[in-house]
Structure formats: C-alpha cells, structure tokens
N, C-alpha and C positions, 0 to 999 in steps of 0.2 A: 816378578819376572820381567815386567815392562821396564824396570830400571836398567837391566843389562842390555836390552834391546835399544832403549833410548840412548844410553851411553855409547853403544856400538855405532849407531847411526850418526850420532853427534861427532865422534872422533874423526870421521871423514871430512868434516867441514870446519874443524878447529884450525883457526889461522895462526895461533901462537905455537911455535915449535916446542917450547918447553912444556906447555900444557898438554900438547898432543902426545909427547913422549910419556908424560906421567899417566895419561889416560891409557895409552897402549900397555904400559907396564901393569896397570891396575886391571885391565880387561883380559889380557892373555897371560897364560902361564909362561914361564921363562923359556920353555921349549915349544911354545905354541907355533902353529903353522897355518898359513892361508894358502889355498889352492885356487888358482884362477887362470883360465885360458891357457892351460898347459904349463903354467909357471908355479913355483913354490916360493914362499917367503917365510923363512924360519927364524925363530927367536925374536927377542924384542928389537934388536938392531935391524934385522931384515924387515920386520913389520913397520917399524918407525919409518924406514926409508920408503917402503911401499906406499904407506898412507900419505907421507909427505909428497911423494911424486904424483899420486892421484889428486891430492889437493891442488898442487901447482898446475897440473894439466887441465883440470876440469872446474874446480870451484873458485880458485883465486882469479881466474879470468872473468868471472861473473857470468859465464855462459850457462853454467848449470848450478844446481844445488843438489845435495844428497838428501834423500828422504826415504821413507818406506810407505807401503800402501795402507798403513794403519792397522794391519792385522798381523798376528804372529801366532804360532802354536808351539806347544812343547809336548814332547813325548819322551819320558825318562830324561836322559841327559842331552837330548837334541832339541834345539830351537830352530824353527824354520820361519823365515820372513822373506818378503820381496823387497829388495833394495833397488833404488832407482836413481838415475840422474834425471832431474826434471829441469826443463827450460823455464825461463822467467814467466812464461804464460801458463805454467803448470803442466804442460804436456810432457810425456815421457820420451826421453831420447834414448835411454838404455835401461834395461831392467834385468835383474838376476835373482834367482832363488838363492838365498844365503842359508846354509845349513851350519849351525854353530854347535859343535860338540863340546859340552861343558864338563868341568870337573864334577866329581861326585856331589859336592855341596852346592853346585850350580852357580858358584861365585865367579868363575873365570872360564875363558875359552881355551880349549886345548887344540881344537881343529876348526877351521873356517873354510867352507867350500862355497864358491860362487859358480853357479850354473846359469849362464846367460840364457834368457828367454826372449829378449829383444835386443839385438845388437845395435850399436851405434851406426848411423847411416855412413856410407863412404864419404871421405873428406873430399 
C-alpha cells in the first residue's frame, strides 16, 4: 500500500511534464476525480492540468515541497493520509487530509478528496 501513497505524493513534485502525465494516468482511473476547496478535476486531462498548476504555483518556485506526515491508513478501498506543503525549514505551510478511494484491486484512484486542516497563510 505504501507504493500508491509514495507515487501519489511524488506526482505533485514531478518536474517533467511527460513523466507527470504518465504517473497521473497510472495512478487514477480514466474517469478519476479530485475534489478540493469546492473544485472538481475530472479525468486524466483535468488531473494533469490540476497537478501541473499546483506544481508550478508551489513546488517549481522552490518555496515549498510536497510530502506527507509519514503515516497513512487503509480501510477497505479508502486510504487516508495527511498531505502537506512544507517550507525549506520543514515547517508546514498547508496541510490536508487526503482520502483516496481506490479501485477494488487497490491499484488505482477513483476519487481523491482533500480536506484542508491547515490553510495557507494570507498572501
């Protein structure tokens, strides 16, 4: 199970657009969806655009890195982890509980929910 969590966390920091696209297609089902802050990102194209935008806004700047708190749990087809944007000093700038609803075989993500637990400070 840590493999899907590791790949999920890593895709948010992938600098190569083609590698990022391949990882998105391998991680999510074709009709996969992410829900975050009242927005929905559907299908591989929507998810590729969403993750590329997050990468450019947060990671490519060098201001943050994406990681998780090192723990996750699974209950049936749901995996829960705490995803975070960390500053270079390791402090948390933003954190969300990510709920990943997997396919029956546990190999891909059908639904991805981010529930913010620590918002970014105002700019």
